[in-house]
C-alpha positions in Angstrom: 24.7 14.7 0.4 24.0 11.6 -1.8 26.1 8.5 -1.5 27.7 7.9 -4.8 29.2 4.5 -4.0 28.4 1.6 -6.2 26.8 -0.4 -3.5 23.2 -1.6 -4.2 20.5 0.4 -2.5 18.7 -1.2 0.3 15.0 -2.0 -0.4 12.6 -1.6 2.6 8.9 -2.4 2.8 6.7 -1.7 5.8 3.2 -0.9 6.8 2.2 2.2 8.8 2.4 0.3 12.1 6.0 -0.9 11.3 7.4 2.5 10.3 9.8 4.4 12.6 9.5 8.1 12.8 12.8 8.5 11.0 11.7 6.3 8.1 8.4 8.2 7.8 10.1 11.5 7.9 12.6 10.5 5.2 10.1 9.4 2.6 7.6 12.2 3.4 10.5 14.7 3.0 11.3 13.2 -0.4 7.6 13.3 -1.5 7.2 16.9 -0.5 10.6 18.0 -1.9 9.6 16.6 -5.3 5.9 17.1 -5.5 5.7 20.5 -3.8 9.0 22.2 -4.3 10.0 20.8 -7.7 6.7 20.1 -9.4 4.8 22.9 -7.6 1.8 20.6 -6.8 -0.5 22.5 -4.5 -2.8 19.8 -3.4 -2.8 17.9 -0.1 0.1 15.4 0.0 -0.9 13.8 3.3 -4.3 12.2 2.5 -4.6 9.7 5.4 -4.2 6.8 3.0 -0.6 6.3 4.3 -2.0 5.2 7.6 -4.4 2.6 6.4 -3.5 -0.9 7.6 -3.3 -2.4 4.1 -1.0 0.3 2.7 2.5 -0.9 1.8 5.3 1.6 1.8 8.3 0.6 -0.3 11.5 2.6 -0.7 15.2 2.4 -1.6 17.8 4.0 0.5 21.5 4.5 0.0 24.2 3.2 2.3 23.8 6.2 4.7 20.0 5.9 4.8 19.0 8.6 2.4 15.8 7.7 0.7 16.4 7.6 -3.1 13.0 6.4 -4.3 9.6 5.5 -2.9 6.2 4.3 -3.8 3.1 3.1 -1.9 0.5 0.5 -2.6 -3.1 1.1 -1.4 -6.0 -1.3 -1.1 -9.3 0.2 -2.3 -12.5 -1.3 -0.8 -14.2 -0.9 -4.2 -12.2 -0.9 -7.4 -12.2 2.4 -9.3 -11.6 0.6 -12.6 -12.5 -3.0 -13.5 -11.2 -5.4 -10.7 -8.2 -3.3 -9.6 -8.4 -2.9 -5.9 -4.6 -2.3 -5.6 -3.5 1.2 -6.4 0.2 2.1 -6.8 0.9 5.8 -6.1 3.3 8.5 -5.0 6.0 7.0 -7.1 9.0 9.4 -6.7 12.7 9.4 -7.2 15.1 12.0 -5.8 16.5 14.2 -8.6 20.1 13.2 -7.9 19.2 9.5 -8.2 17.1 9.6 -11.4 18.2 7.6 -14.4 19.4 4.6 -12.3 16.3 2.4 -12.7 15.2 2.9 -9.1 11.4 3.3 -9.9 11.7 0.1 -12.0 13.2 -1.8 -9.0 10.3 -0.8 -6.8 7.7 -1.7 -9.4 9.4 -5.0 -10.0 9.2 -5.8 -6.3 5.5 -4.9 -6.2 4.8 -7.1 -9.2 6.9 -9.9 -7.7 4.7 -9.8 -4.6 1.3 -8.8 -5.9 1.4 -9.3 -9.6 -1.3 -12.0 -9.4 -3.8 -9.2 -8.6 -5.1 -6.5 -10.9 -3.7 -3.0 -10.3 -4.3 0.6 -11.1 -2.2 3.7 -11.1 -2.6 7.3 -12.2 0.6 8.2 -14.0 1.9 11.6 -14.8 1.4 11.5 -18.6 5.1 11.9 -19.6 6.1 8.7 -17.7 3.4 6.3 -19.0 6.0 4.3 -21.1 7.7 3.2 -17.9 4.5 1.6 -16.6 3.6 0.2 -20.0 6.9 -1.8 -19.8 5.4 -3.5 -16.7 2.1 -4.4 -18.4 0.0 -1.4 -17.4 -2.3 -0.1 -20.2 -3.8 3.4 -20.6 -7.4 3.6 -19.6 -9.6 6.6 -20.7 -8.4 10.0 -21.6 -5.5 12.1 -20.1 -6.8 14.3 -17.3 -5.5 17.1 -15.1 -4.7 16.2 -11.5 -2.9 18.7 -9.3 -2.3 20.8 -12.3 -0.4 18.1 -14.2 -1.5 15.8 -17.0 -2.2 12.2 -15.8 -3.2 9.0 -17.4 -5.0 6.2 -15.5 -3.4 2.8 -16.2 -4.6 -0.7 -15.5 -2.7 -4.0 -15.2 -4.7 -7.2 -15.3 -4.0 -9.9 -12.7 -0.8 -11.7 -13.8 -0.2 -9.0 -16.3 -1.9 -11.0 -19.0 -4.2 -9.6 -21.7 -4.1 -8.2 -25.1 -2.3 -4.9 -25.4 -4.8 -2.0 -25.5 -7.6 -4.1 -24.0 -8.8 -4.5 -20.5 -11.8 -5.9 -18.8 -14.6 -3.6 -17.7 
């Protein structure tokens, strides 16, 4: 049952080696509840990227420890687009906590820590305005991934650049 108190959610950030089994279970449950049960995605959720040494897991939990929102930041050996070796992914908010700005809080923390580096993400198409507000720009055409429309989005190091343009 969600905690409806007005206390601010606790933000946690850990690498794979630092995670407890309870923390891992809590955010994997959220990811599978939303991506598999709610959105009916039928592709592999556990892709081994969670376990990479450079992967950062960030989440917000309520006062009783329920994970409200989550994202991860991967480090690609070779950038998929331009110079973006950092890839934000698996951004998810529990249904009962949506509309509270939790994804924005997680994104703000990532940009606070890593915003001096170029980043990439593959957004579900309907939510691209959220990422545009953080300086991410659409790259290429909308594509299908896991049966849902997605848009690749790039953010230059420091978030600088002319809207609609990005280095190739």
